[in-house]
C-alpha angles and dihedrals in degrees: 000000000000123000113245111169145321124259132196122280092040094292127140135203119224132184118237105230107176139039088247089058090049091049090051091048091051092050095048097041097039097230141102103264089126092060094050092044092052092047096049090045092054091046091054093045090052090054093056115112114198116232093220139034092222101115099219091050099046096097095052106123093010097116091046090051092049093050091051097042105046126071119268115253117202141179129203113219134185125224091277092053095254115153114240110164135008122207136186116200132183118274111292089008088272125144121256100072136075122275124203126192123181139165130220113320088005090293120158105277092189093076093068105013109039092122091053093049089048088053091053091049092050089051092056099032093247135130107229099185121172095241092059102032109039107071099189099060117137 
C-alpha cells in the first residue's frame, strides 16, 4: 500500500497497489473490490501500446501506463490498521469519471466516515458526495 493522505480521527488513506492488497481488502471488508481492481488493471494493460517491436523491450513503461490509466483504489485505515472504507476514484484522481465509496459489506460509509471521505476528496480536488458515490443508497 502507498500512503495518500491523513484523515480526521487518526485515520489514514492508502492506495491499493497490487492484486494481493485488493484481495486482502475484499476479504477484510467483505465486498468485491478485488474483482473490480483486477478488471480495471486488465483493461489498462490491454490499452498499452509498446514503443518498440523488440520483444524483450515491449514491456518497458507498461507498469507506469497501468498505474496512470486505471482507477485509483484506496482504503481508509484506523491506527490499528483496520479497514474502514474502500474507494475507487477516476484515473489520476481527476474529475470526469465515476467515484465509488463503500464500507464493510457495501454498507454506507458516510454514516461514520463522512469527514474522512471529505478529506480524501479535498486531497484530490474532488467532491465525493454520498448521492453520487455510494451506489447502494436507498
